[in-house]
C-alpha positions as CSV (number, residue, x, y, z in Angstrom):
1,M,-44.1,191.1,77.1
2,S,-41.1,191.4,79.5
3,N,-37.7,192.6,78.2
4,E,-36.0,190.1,80.5
5,I,-33.7,187.6,78.7
6,M,-35.5,184.3,78.4
7,E,-33.6,181.1,79.3
8,Y,-34.5,177.9,77.6
9,Q,-33.5,174.2,77.8
10,M,-33.9,171.5,75.2
11,F,-37.2,169.6,75.1
12,I,-36.4,165.8,75.3
13,D,-38.7,163.0,76.4
14,G,-41.5,165.4,77.5
15,Q,-39.4,167.6,79.7
16,W,-37.0,170.5,79.7
17,T,-33.5,169.2,79.6
18,P,-30.2,171.1,80.0
19,G,-27.5,170.6,77.4
20,E,-24.6,168.3,78.3
21,S,-22.0,171.0,77.7
22,G,-23.6,173.6,79.9
23,E,-22.8,176.2,77.3
24,M,-25.5,178.6,76.1
25,M,-26.0,180.5,72.8
26,D,-27.5,184.0,72.5
27,V,-30.6,184.7,70.5
28,I,-30.9,188.3,69.4
29,N,-33.5,190.7,68.1
30,P,-32.1,191.6,64.6
31,A,-33.6,195.1,64.8
32,T,-31.6,196.1,67.8
33,R,-29.0,193.4,68.3
34,E,-30.2,193.0,71.9
35,I,-30.0,189.5,73.5
36,V,-33.5,188.3,74.0
37,A,-33.0,184.6,74.8
38,R,-30.4,182.0,75.5
39,V,-30.6,178.3,74.5
40,P,-28.2,175.4,75.1
41,R,-25.3,174.9,72.7
42,G,-26.0,171.2,72.0
43,T,-23.6,168.4,71.5
44,K,-23.7,165.0,69.8
45,G,-24.6,163.6,73.2
46,D,-27.7,165.7,73.3
47,V,-28.7,164.4,69.9
48,D,-28.1,160.8,71.1
49,K,-30.3,161.5,74.1
50,A,-33.1,162.9,72.0
51,L,-33.0,160.1,69.4
52,H,-32.9,157.5,72.2
53,S,-36.1,159.0,73.6
54,A,-37.7,159.1,70.1
55,R,-36.7,155.5,69.3
56,S,-37.8,154.1,72.6
57,T,-41.2,155.8,72.3
58,F,-41.6,154.6,68.8
59,E,-40.7,151.0,69.5
60,A,-43.0,151.0,72.6
61,G,-45.9,152.0,70.3
62,I,-47.1,154.7,72.7
63,W,-47.9,156.9,69.8
64,A,-47.4,154.8,66.7
65,N,-50.0,152.2,67.8
66,Q,-52.7,154.7,68.8
67,S,-55.8,154.6,66.6
68,I,-56.3,157.1,63.8
69,D,-59.1,158.7,65.9
70,E,-56.8,159.1,68.9
71,R,-54.1,160.7,66.8
72,V,-56.7,163.0,65.1
73,E,-58.0,164.1,68.5
74,V,-54.5,165.1,69.7
75,L,-53.6,166.9,66.5
76,G,-56.9,168.8,66.7
77,N,-56.2,169.7,70.3
78,A,-52.7,170.8,69.4
79,A,-54.1,173.1,66.6
80,M,-56.5,174.8,69.0
81,A,-53.7,175.1,71.6
82,V,-51.5,176.9,69.0
83,I,-54.3,179.3,68.3
84,A,-54.8,179.9,72.1
85,N,-51.1,180.8,72.4
86,K,-51.2,183.0,69.3
87,D,-50.0,186.2,70.8
88,R,-47.0,184.7,72.6
89,L,-45.9,182.7,69.5
90,A,-46.3,185.7,67.2
91,Y,-44.3,187.9,69.6
92,L,-41.5,185.5,69.9
93,E,-41.4,184.7,66.2
94,S,-41.1,188.3,65.3
95,L,-38.7,189.2,68.0
96,T,-36.2,186.6,67.0
97,S,-36.6,186.3,63.2
98,G,-37.3,190.0,62.2
99,A,-40.7,189.1,60.7
100,T,-43.3,191.8,61.1
101,I,-45.7,191.2,64.0
102,R,-48.6,192.0,61.6
103,R,-47.7,188.9,59.6
104,T,-46.7,186.4,62.3
105,G,-49.9,187.0,64.2
106,F,-52.1,186.5,61.2
107,V,-50.2,184.2,58.8
108,D,-47.5,182.3,60.7
109,V,-49.4,181.1,63.7
110,M,-52.5,180.2,61.7
111,S,-50.3,178.3,59.2
112,V,-49.0,176.1,62.1
113,A,-52.5,175.5,63.3
114,G,-53.6,174.8,59.8
115,S,-50.8,172.3,59.2
116,L,-51.9,170.4,62.3
117,A,-55.6,170.6,61.5
118,M,-55.2,169.7,57.8
119,S,-52.9,166.7,58.7
120,A,-55.7,165.5,61.0
121,V,-58.4,165.9,58.4
122,I,-56.4,164.1,55.7
123,L,-55.4,161.3,58.1
124,K,-59.1,160.8,58.8
125,Q,-60.0,160.7,55.1
126,M,-57.1,158.4,54.0
127,P,-58.2,154.8,53.7
128,S,-56.7,152.8,56.6
129,I,-56.6,149.8,54.4
130,E,-56.8,149.4,50.6
131,H,-58.0,146.0,49.4
132,A,-56.9,144.6,46.0
133,I,-59.3,142.8,43.8
134,C,-59.1,139.0,43.3
135,P,-59.6,138.2,39.6
136,P,-61.6,134.9,39.2
137,W,-58.9,133.4,37.0
138,V,-56.3,133.2,39.7
139,A,-56.1,131.3,43.0
140,P,-58.2,132.9,45.8
141,M,-56.0,135.5,47.4
142,H,-56.7,138.3,49.8
143,S,-54.3,141.2,49.2
144,Y,-54.4,144.6,50.9
145,A,-52.1,147.5,51.6
146,V,-51.7,149.5,54.8
147,R,-49.7,152.6,55.6
148,E,-47.4,152.5,58.6
149,P,-45.1,155.1,60.2
150,I,-41.5,155.1,59.0
151,G,-40.0,155.4,62.6
152,V,-37.8,158.2,63.9
153,C,-37.8,161.4,61.8
154,A,-35.4,164.3,61.9
155,G,-36.6,167.8,61.0
156,I,-34.1,170.5,60.2
157,T,-35.4,174.0,59.7
158,P,-34.0,177.4,58.6
159,W,-34.2,180.8,60.3
160,N,-36.6,182.6,57.9
161,F,-39.9,180.9,58.9
162,P,-39.1,178.9,62.0
163,M,-42.6,177.9,63.0
164,I,-44.2,177.3,59.6
165,L,-41.4,175.2,58.2
166,A,-41.2,173.2,61.4
167,A,-44.9,172.4,61.2
168,Y,-44.5,171.4,57.6
169,K,-42.4,168.5,59.0
170,F,-43.8,167.6,62.4
171,A,-47.5,167.8,61.5
172,P,-47.4,165.0,58.8
173,A,-44.8,163.1,60.7
174,L,-46.9,163.0,63.9
175,A,-50.1,162.3,61.9
176,M,-48.6,159.1,60.5
177,G,-47.5,157.9,64.0
178,N,-43.8,158.7,63.8
179,S,-41.5,160.2,66.5
180,I,-39.5,163.2,65.6
181,V,-36.4,165.2,66.6
182,M,-36.5,168.8,65.5
183,K,-33.3,170.9,65.0
184,P,-34.2,174.5,64.5
185,A,-31.7,177.1,63.2
186,S,-29.4,178.3,65.8
187,I,-30.5,181.9,65.6
188,T,-34.3,181.3,65.7
189,P,-34.9,178.2,68.0
190,V,-37.3,179.8,70.5
191,T,-40.7,179.2,68.9
192,T,-39.9,175.5,68.0
193,L,-39.1,175.0,71.7
194,E,-42.4,176.7,72.7
195,L,-44.3,174.5,70.2
196,A,-42.8,171.4,71.7
197,K,-44.3,172.2,75.1
198,I,-47.7,173.3,73.6
199,L,-48.0,170.0,71.7
200,F,-47.0,168.0,74.8
201,D,-49.6,169.7,76.9
202,A,-52.2,169.0,74.1
203,G,-51.7,165.3,74.6
204,L,-48.7,164.2,72.7
205,P,-46.9,161.5,74.7
206,P,-43.4,162.0,76.0
207,G,-40.6,161.3,73.5
208,V,-42.7,161.7,70.4
209,F,-41.7,165.3,69.8
210,N,-38.1,166.4,70.8
211,V,-36.2,169.6,70.2
212,V,-32.4,170.0,70.3
213,T,-30.6,173.3,69.8
214,G,-27.1,174.1,68.6
215,P,-24.9,174.8,65.6
216,G,-26.2,173.3,62.4
217,S,-22.7,172.5,61.0
218,S,-22.0,170.0,63.8
219,M,-25.4,168.9,65.2
220,G,-27.3,168.9,61.9
221,N,-24.7,166.7,60.1
222,Y,-24.6,164.3,63.1
223,L,-28.4,164.1,63.3
224,V,-29.0,163.3,59.6
225,S,-26.2,160.7,59.5
226,H,-27.3,159.0,62.7
227,P,-28.3,155.3,62.4
228,E,-31.4,155.9,64.5
229,V,-32.9,158.4,62.0
230,D,-35.2,156.8,59.3
231,K,-36.5,159.9,57.6
232,I,-35.2,163.5,57.1
233,G,-37.1,166.6,56.3
234,F,-34.9,169.6,55.5
235,T,-35.5,173.1,54.4
236,G,-32.5,175.3,53.6
237,S,-30.0,176.1,51.0
238,T,-29.3,173.9,48.0
239,E,-25.7,173.7,49.1
240,V,-26.5,172.2,52.5
241,G,-29.3,170.1,51.0
242,R,-26.8,168.5,48.6
243,Q,-24.6,167.6,51.6
244,I,-27.6,166.2,53.5
245,A,-28.6,164.0,50.5
246,H,-25.0,162.6,50.5
247,L,-25.1,161.9,54.2
248,A,-28.5,160.3,54.0
249,A,-27.5,158.1,51.1
250,D,-25.2,156.0,53.2
251,G,-28.0,154.9,55.4
252,I,-30.6,154.8,52.5
253,K,-32.7,157.2,54.5
254,R,-35.9,158.7,53.1
255,V,-35.4,162.4,52.5
256,T,-37.6,165.4,51.7
257,L,-35.6,168.4,50.6
258,E,-37.1,171.9,50.1
259,L,-34.2,174.0,48.9
260,G,-33.3,177.3,47.2
261,G,-35.0,179.2,44.4
262,K,-34.6,182.1,42.0
263,S,-38.3,182.4,41.0
264,P,-39.4,184.2,37.8
265,L,-42.3,186.5,37.6
266,I,-43.5,186.9,34.0
267,V,-45.5,190.0,33.3
268,L,-47.5,189.6,30.1
269,D,-48.2,192.5,27.8
270,D,-51.8,192.6,28.7
271,A,-51.1,193.0,32.5
272,D,-52.5,195.8,34.6
273,I,-49.7,198.0,35.7
274,E,-51.1,198.5,39.2
275,M,-51.6,194.7,39.6
276,A,-48.1,194.0,38.2
277,S,-46.4,196.5,40.5
278,S,-48.2,195.3,43.6
279,M,-47.5,191.7,42.7
280,T,-43.8,192.4,42.2
281,L,-43.5,193.9,45.7
282,L,-45.4,191.0,47.2
283,A,-43.1,188.6,45.3
284,F,-39.7,190.0,46.3
285,L,-40.3,192.0,49.5
286,T,-42.3,189.7,51.7
287,H,-40.1,189.1,54.8
288,S,-37.6,191.5,53.2
289,G,-37.0,189.0,50.5
290,Q,-35.9,186.2,52.9
291,V,-38.2,183.6,51.3
292,C,-37.1,180.6,49.3
293,E,-39.6,181.0,46.6
294,S,-39.4,184.8,46.3
295,G,-40.0,186.2,42.9
296,T,-36.6,187.9,42.3
297,R,-36.4,187.6,38.5
298,L,-38.9,190.1,37.0
299,L,-39.5,189.5,33.3
300,I,-41.2,192.5,31.6
301,P,-42.1,193.2,28.0
302,R,-39.4,195.7,26.9
303,K,-42.0,198.3,25.9
304,M,-43.5,198.2,29.5
305,Q,-40.2,198.2,31.4
306,D,-39.9,201.9,32.2
307,Q,-43.6,202.4,33.2
308,L,-43.6,199.3,35.4
309,V,-40.3,200.0,37.1
310,D,-41.5,203.6,37.9
311,A,-44.7,202.2,39.4
312,I,-42.7,199.7,41.5
313,I,-40.4,202.4,42.8
314,D,-43.3,204.7,43.7
315,K,-44.8,201.9,45.9
316,I,-41.4,201.1,47.5
317,K,-41.1,204.7,48.6
318,K,-44.3,204.4,50.5
319,L,-43.2,201.4,52.6
320,N,-42.6,201.7,56.3
321,I,-39.3,199.9,57.1
322,G,-38.4,199.6,60.7
323,N,-39.2,197.9,64.0
324,Q,-40.9,194.6,63.3
325,M,-42.8,194.7,66.6
326,D,-44.7,197.7,65.4
327,L,-48.0,196.9,63.7
328,A,-47.5,199.8,61.2
329,T,-44.2,198.3,59.9
330,D,-44.3,196.8,56.4
331,L,-40.7,195.5,56.3
332,G,-38.5,194.5,59.2
333,P,-34.8,193.8,59.5
334,I,-32.6,191.2,57.8
335,A,-32.3,188.2,60.2
336,S,-28.6,188.4,60.9
337,Q,-25.3,190.2,60.2
338,E,-24.2,187.3,58.1
339,Q,-27.2,187.5,55.8
340,L,-26.9,191.3,55.5
341,N,-23.3,190.8,54.4
342,T,-24.4,188.3,51.8
343,I,-26.9,190.7,50.4
344,M,-24.4,193.6,50.2
345,N,-21.9,191.3,48.5
346,Y,-24.4,190.3,45.8
347,V,-25.4,193.9,45.2
348,Q,-21.8,194.7,44.5
349,I,-21.5,191.7,42.2
350,G,-24.5,193.0,40.2
351,K,-23.0,196.5,39.9
352,D,-19.7,195.1,38.9
353,A,-21.4,193.0,36.2
354,G,-22.9,196.1,34.6
355,A,-26.4,196.0,36.0
356,Q,-27.9,199.4,36.9
357,I,-29.5,200.1,40.2
358,A,-32.8,201.9,39.6
359,Y,-33.5,202.1,43.3
360,G,-31.9,201.2,46.6
361,G,-28.7,199.3,46.9
362,N,-27.6,200.4,50.3
363,R,-27.7,199.5,53.9
364,L,-30.1,201.7,55.8
365,S,-28.6,204.0,58.4
366,G,-29.8,206.5,61.0
367,G,-32.0,206.0,64.0
368,I,-33.1,202.4,64.6
369,Y,-31.3,201.4,61.4
370,D,-27.9,202.0,63.0
371,N,-28.5,199.2,65.6
372,G,-30.1,196.6,63.4
373,F,-29.7,194.8,60.1
374,F,-31.6,196.8,57.7
375,F,-31.3,196.9,53.9
376,E,-33.3,199.0,51.5
377,P,-35.4,197.4,48.7
378,T,-33.2,197.3,45.6
379,V,-34.2,197.2,42.0
380,F,-31.7,196.2,39.3
381,I,-32.3,197.0,35.6
382,N,-30.3,196.2,32.5
383,C,-29.9,192.6,33.8
384,N,-29.4,189.5,31.7
385,N,-30.0,185.9,32.8
386,K,-26.3,185.0,32.7
387,M,-25.3,187.5,35.5
388,Q,-24.3,185.9,38.8
389,H,-26.6,188.0,40.9
390,V,-29.5,187.0,38.6
391,R,-28.8,183.3,38.6
392,E,-27.9,182.8,42.3
393,E,-30.2,183.1,45.3
394,I,-29.6,186.3,47.2
395,F,-32.2,185.9,49.9
396,G,-32.8,189.6,50.4
397,P,-34.9,192.5,49.1
398,V,-33.3,192.6,45.6
399,Q,-35.2,192.5,42.3
400,C,-33.6,191.8,39.0
401,V,-35.5,193.2,36.0
402,L,-35.1,191.2,32.7
403,P,-36.8,192.7,29.6
404,Y,-38.1,190.4,26.9
405,D,-39.3,190.8,23.3
406,D,-41.7,187.9,22.9
407,L,-43.4,185.3,25.2
408,D,-41.4,182.3,24.0
409,E,-38.3,184.2,25.0
410,A,-39.7,185.0,28.4
411,I,-40.6,181.4,29.1
412,A,-37.1,180.3,28.0
413,I,-35.5,182.8,30.3
414,A,-37.8,181.8,33.2
415,N,-36.9,178.1,32.8
416,D,-33.2,178.8,32.3
417,S,-32.3,178.3,35.9
418,P,-30.9,175.5,38.1
419,Y,-33.9,176.2,40.4
420,G,-37.6,175.4,40.0
421,L,-39.3,176.3,43.2
422,G,-41.8,179.1,42.4
423,G,-43.0,181.1,39.5
424,G,-45.7,183.6,38.7
425,V,-47.7,185.2,35.9
426,C,-49.3,188.6,35.8
427,S,-52.0,188.9,33.2
428,T,-55.6,190.1,32.7
429,N,-56.2,187.1,30.3
430,T,-57.0,184.0,32.3
431,T,-56.4,181.6,29.4
432,R,-53.0,183.0,28.5
433,A,-51.9,183.0,32.1
434,Q,-52.9,179.4,32.5
435,Q,-51.0,178.5,29.3
436,V,-47.9,180.2,30.5
437,A,-48.2,178.5,33.9
438,K,-48.3,175.1,32.2
439,R,-45.0,175.8,30.5
440,M,-43.1,176.9,33.6
441,R,-40.8,174.3,35.2
442,T,-41.6,175.1,38.8
443,G,-43.3,173.4,41.7
444,S,-45.7,176.3,42.3
445,V,-47.0,178.9,39.9
446,W,-49.0,181.9,41.1
447,I,-51.2,184.0,38.9
448,N,-51.8,187.6,39.9
449,T,-50.6,186.8,43.5
450,W,-47.6,185.2,45.3
451,H,-46.5,183.3,48.4
452,I,-49.9,181.5,48.8
453,L,-48.8,178.3,50.6
454,R,-51.8,176.3,51.8
455,P,-51.8,173.2,54.0
456,D,-54.2,171.4,51.5
457,V,-51.9,171.7,48.5
458,P,-48.4,170.4,47.9
459,F,-45.2,172.6,48.1
460,G,-41.8,171.7,46.7
461,G,-39.6,172.2,43.8
462,Y,-38.2,171.0,40.5
463,K,-34.5,170.6,39.7
464,E,-32.0,171.9,42.4
465,S,-34.9,173.3,44.4
466,G,-35.2,169.8,46.0
467,Y,-37.4,166.8,45.8
468,G,-40.5,165.5,47.6
469,R,-43.4,167.6,48.6
470,E,-44.6,169.1,51.9
471,N,-48.2,169.7,52.9
472,C,-51.5,167.8,52.2
473,Y,-51.6,164.1,51.5
474,H,-48.3,164.2,49.6
475,A,-46.6,164.9,52.9
476,L,-48.4,162.2,54.9
477,M,-47.4,159.7,52.2
478,A,-43.8,160.9,52.5
479,Y,-43.8,160.2,56.2
480,S,-45.1,156.6,55.9
481,E,-44.2,153.2,54.6
482,V,-46.7,151.1,52.6
483,K,-47.0,147.4,53.3
484,H,-48.6,144.8,51.1
485,V,-50.1,141.8,53.0
486,C,-51.1,138.8,50.9
487,Q,-53.0,135.8,52.2
488,D,-53.7,132.6,50.2
489,L,-57.3,131.5,51.0
490,T,-57.0,127.9,49.9
491,P,-57.4,125.5,52.9
492,D,-54.2,123.5,52.5
493,A,-51.1,123.0,50.3
494,K,-52.7,120.2,48.3
495,N,-55.4,122.5,47.0
496,S,-53.1,125.5,46.5
497,F,-52.8,126.4,42.8
498,I,-49.4,128.0,43.3
499,Y,-47.8,125.1,45.1
500,T,-49.3,122.6,42.6
501,F,-48.3,124.6,39.5
502,L,-44.7,125.0,40.7
503,G,-44.5,121.4,42.0
504,F,-43.9,122.2,45.6
505,N,-46.6,120.0,47.1
506,R,-45.7,116.6,45.8
């Protein structure tokens, strides 16, 4: 790929569209701080333009009135087009987000294709009409329910998984016949713009899929409060999610919120140390810990703590941390200077609270590390569940070890959190693991693995981790309205039971 700085415009009404202000924003490679792309710094006028296109297209029925088979065909074509553009999408995703190219090429691109393909499969399987029974003791009535698109949707996505989290919104929205305006994070907008063109070329009509770029604080708030928006899908922090919920409430807009987490991993006393140590690394170091459902509270039987922590540290020392564009790299950079500062601040908070660093705790320096945003994997011990760095989401490669003395205590600690997004159990006993999973108050529970998000199962959280679910039929339901149609089959008012009974046909 060329090192030339890429210039993008917004994608509105099926074509590249310059921003009204003429101003541009830099997109950088977080490993080097080099500018790799520029995108328009959008304004409220750009949002208006995108929403007008989406609304006009929806009202015209260009996409909404297409048959299920027609929509399924376009979604299938789009899934194949995403795969055909796998190398470019993976390159751009890694270049701008810091995710390792090994992961984006295998996981991220295929997840986008999977979301499109699975939405098409579920749409095809969903009954297009659901008939109600007509009991013989009531007047002859024909009642049925149909699902219809909501209208114009807004999708707002964060910087950690730009493609995947965009697809979680636009795939079900498009499947159900909606139009959508996407607003990606200002530091990682490139792949969402690329996807817009790919989907358009795959047969999506102009105006159905639009992308605006710009600061979230101004454009995001304007977008979610706009009267033309009927449904909002947001992934991000609980703080911003709370604000979006307030803004949406004024317009009684439908909202799906996938927010923060501080997910517990409970290691049972029968766990295999090798499995537990590998599972711990998977849980808290994937994408350098910048994952909403990261397992960052590690609950270990007190008698196993030293042995397991030693095993974890041994494996951390073998990780290759560096250039995310190198296939040999295990961990890439933190996505931005702002996020690096947040991580460093929380590490200091933990130290001040009396937690002990068993490994790490520092920004990496020397060589490539001097130019980029790199932070070493960090393991805190001597933690308790009241500490600020244990309770709040850090969004970085930081693990907090919490020893426990009995299983009831472990489950109580795990559930003692404002969040409820993910959780995990490590055990060699299937029955015990399932029993623990049942008692955890989280939207997902993984047993002897982590981060398995599939397009055919729901994803979302309890408590302050949000509401609503993404993926599978739950998502398609969330992007549709249900309408009941009832027809009285009696030939005239004189013979109608309801009119006669209530005295309205005298």
